[in-house]
BADRENGU-809185 format. One line per field, with one value per residue (C-alpha): x, y, z. Coordinates in steps of 0.5 Angstrom, whole numbers, plus 500, padded with zeros to 3 digits. Layout:
// residues N
x c(X, ...)
y c(Y, ...)
z c(Z, ...)
// end
This chain:
// residues 294
x c(320, 314, 310, 317, 318, 311, 311, 317, 315, 320, 328, 333, 339, 346, 353, 360, 359, 367, 367, 365, 364, 358, 354, 352, 351, 346, 343, 341, 339, 334, 331, 330, 326, 322, 321, 319, 313, 317, 320, 327, 328, 336, 340, 343, 349, 348, 342, 347, 352, 348, 344, 337, 330, 329, 325, 331, 333, 338, 343, 343, 339, 334, 334, 333, 327, 323, 325, 323, 330, 337, 341, 348, 353, 361, 365, 365, 368, 361, 357, 360, 359, 351, 350, 351, 347, 341, 342, 336, 331, 332, 332, 334, 342, 344, 350, 352, 361, 365, 371, 376, 374, 367, 365, 360, 356, 351, 353, 358, 356, 356, 351, 347, 341, 341, 340, 336, 330, 330, 329, 323, 321, 322, 328, 333, 333, 335, 341, 341, 349, 351, 354, 358, 360, 365, 363, 367, 370, 375, 379, 373, 367, 363, 363, 359, 360, 358, 361, 360, 366, 371, 374, 382, 387, 393, 399, 400, 405, 410, 415, 414, 410, 403, 402, 394, 390, 384, 379, 373, 367, 371, 377, 384, 385, 392, 396, 399, 405, 404, 402, 395, 389, 383, 376, 372, 366, 364, 363, 370, 374, 375, 377, 383, 383, 385, 391, 393, 393, 387, 381, 376, 369, 362, 357, 353, 358, 356, 363, 368, 375, 381, 387, 393, 398, 405, 406, 412, 411, 410, 406, 400, 395, 387, 382, 375, 369, 362, 359, 355, 361, 364, 371, 375, 381, 385, 391, 397, 403, 404, 409, 405, 399, 394, 388, 381, 378, 371, 371, 377, 376, 379, 375, 379, 386, 386, 390, 394, 388, 383, 378, 374, 369, 366, 360, 354, 350, 342, 342, 344, 345, 339, 343, 340, 343, 342, 341, 348, 350, 354, 359, 364, 362, 366, 371, 373, 372, 375, 381, 382, 383, 384, 378, 374, 372, 370)
y c(798, 803, 802, 802, 809, 811, 810, 814, 820, 822, 822, 823, 827, 824, 828, 827, 834, 835, 835, 842, 840, 836, 843, 845, 837, 837, 843, 841, 835, 838, 842, 836, 832, 838, 838, 830, 832, 829, 832, 832, 831, 831, 830, 837, 836, 836, 841, 845, 844, 846, 851, 848, 849, 843, 838, 835, 829, 828, 822, 818, 814, 818, 821, 813, 812, 817, 816, 812, 813, 815, 819, 819, 825, 823, 816, 810, 812, 816, 810, 805, 809, 810, 803, 801, 807, 805, 798, 797, 801, 798, 804, 804, 807, 811, 813, 819, 818, 826, 821, 817, 810, 809, 801, 803, 808, 808, 815, 821, 827, 830, 824, 825, 829, 826, 818, 820, 821, 814, 812, 817, 812, 806, 804, 801, 795, 794, 790, 786, 786, 783, 786, 783, 782, 781, 780, 779, 781, 786, 789, 787, 790, 786, 788, 789, 792, 792, 792, 793, 791, 788, 787, 788, 785, 789, 790, 798, 803, 798, 795, 787, 782, 780, 772, 770, 764, 764, 758, 757, 753, 752, 749, 751, 754, 756, 761, 767, 771, 777, 785, 784, 780, 782, 779, 782, 780, 780, 787, 788, 784, 790, 793, 793, 785, 786, 792, 785, 779, 777, 775, 779, 776, 777, 781, 775, 770, 768, 767, 771, 771, 771, 775, 776, 782, 782, 774, 771, 764, 765, 759, 763, 765, 767, 762, 763, 760, 760, 766, 762, 760, 764, 766, 766, 771, 770, 775, 770, 776, 778, 785, 787, 790, 788, 793, 791, 796, 795, 799, 802, 805, 803, 799, 797, 794, 785, 783, 777, 772, 775, 772, 775, 772, 775, 772, 774, 779, 779, 786, 788, 794, 795, 799, 802, 800, 804, 802, 800, 799, 792, 790, 787, 793, 797, 793, 795, 802, 802, 797, 800, 793, 791, 791, 797, 802, 807)
z c(878, 876, 882, 887, 883, 884, 891, 892, 896, 899, 898, 903, 902, 906, 904, 906, 909, 909, 902, 900, 893, 895, 897, 890, 888, 894, 892, 885, 888, 892, 886, 882, 887, 888, 882, 881, 885, 892, 898, 900, 907, 910, 915, 919, 917, 909, 910, 914, 908, 902, 906, 905, 907, 907, 913, 917, 921, 926, 923, 916, 920, 922, 915, 912, 917, 914, 906, 901, 897, 900, 895, 899, 896, 897, 895, 898, 905, 904, 902, 907, 913, 909, 909, 916, 919, 915, 914, 920, 916, 909, 905, 898, 897, 890, 891, 887, 886, 888, 891, 887, 884, 887, 887, 890, 887, 882, 877, 878, 879, 872, 870, 876, 874, 867, 871, 876, 871, 870, 878, 877, 870, 874, 870, 876, 880, 887, 889, 897, 899, 905, 912, 915, 923, 929, 936, 942, 949, 949, 954, 959, 954, 950, 942, 936, 930, 923, 916, 909, 906, 911, 918, 919, 925, 924, 927, 932, 932, 932, 926, 929, 925, 930, 930, 931, 930, 925, 926, 921, 924, 931, 926, 926, 919, 921, 925, 921, 923, 918, 918, 919, 916, 912, 912, 907, 904, 898, 896, 900, 895, 892, 897, 902, 901, 893, 894, 899, 893, 895, 889, 886, 888, 884, 890, 889, 891, 898, 901, 906, 903, 908, 906, 910, 909, 908, 911, 913, 911, 903, 902, 906, 900, 901, 903, 901, 906, 906, 908, 912, 916, 923, 922, 929, 931, 936, 938, 941, 940, 947, 946, 939, 939, 934, 932, 930, 925, 921, 914, 916, 922, 928, 933, 939, 941, 941, 947, 947, 948, 946, 940, 935, 931, 924, 921, 916, 919, 919, 917, 909, 904, 898, 893, 887, 880, 874, 866, 864, 871, 873, 877, 871, 867, 874, 874, 867, 867, 875, 874, 867, 865, 857, 853, 855, 851, 856)
// end
């Protein structure tokens, strides 16, 4: 990766501006980027947060188009937004964790300065993670949305179960009566799907995980299907409103009879991994599994 490192001339800085704690680490990043002979660039909100005197662009997507590497400061939520917003540019993302678990970030704030040297030395790898997308017609309007982790269909404010029908490549899988249903990518297997009892999936496994939330039928279990499948979800509940969410953000209500289809997106996200960084090591650390010495 040394040749790729040598081609990194502009480094984008994108932060969770709702976290004031990001300001100091973003300022440090700008200094380190300049000290390496490279030019930092930031979105307007990040520059304002950290009081940076650097070239700016209107948002993360614009910063990614002007950068060879994007440093993302925050937690997994910040990484999810950055991944969706910058996927078209294809700029590699290096996440710096200032949040909670940090499954998607590559380093922590206290290790950032030391580990950024690995990037300048070309001691890193880039992993491609697939995005997933949902499409359909809801409320008479065409819908298309991307996600990195998952799509969720859940009940609204009411306490009653919703009923939904699920198909895989046009064939009926089953009908669920449940609090909701999660369709996750391999990356999203360690997010909401994990909390709902779904399997942990290696990011290199090309599969969807379909996981019901509190199903009424106890035999309903998480189902794993090919990432090349088209998963259809049709709302059947006439009285209960269902909500469609993408990576935890509500997209639209799903009325009775309406159908959405989820499939692999043509776009993907490129994540930077530093030496010693691996999915299984992260699992041991973040989930406090026995055998972890860290």
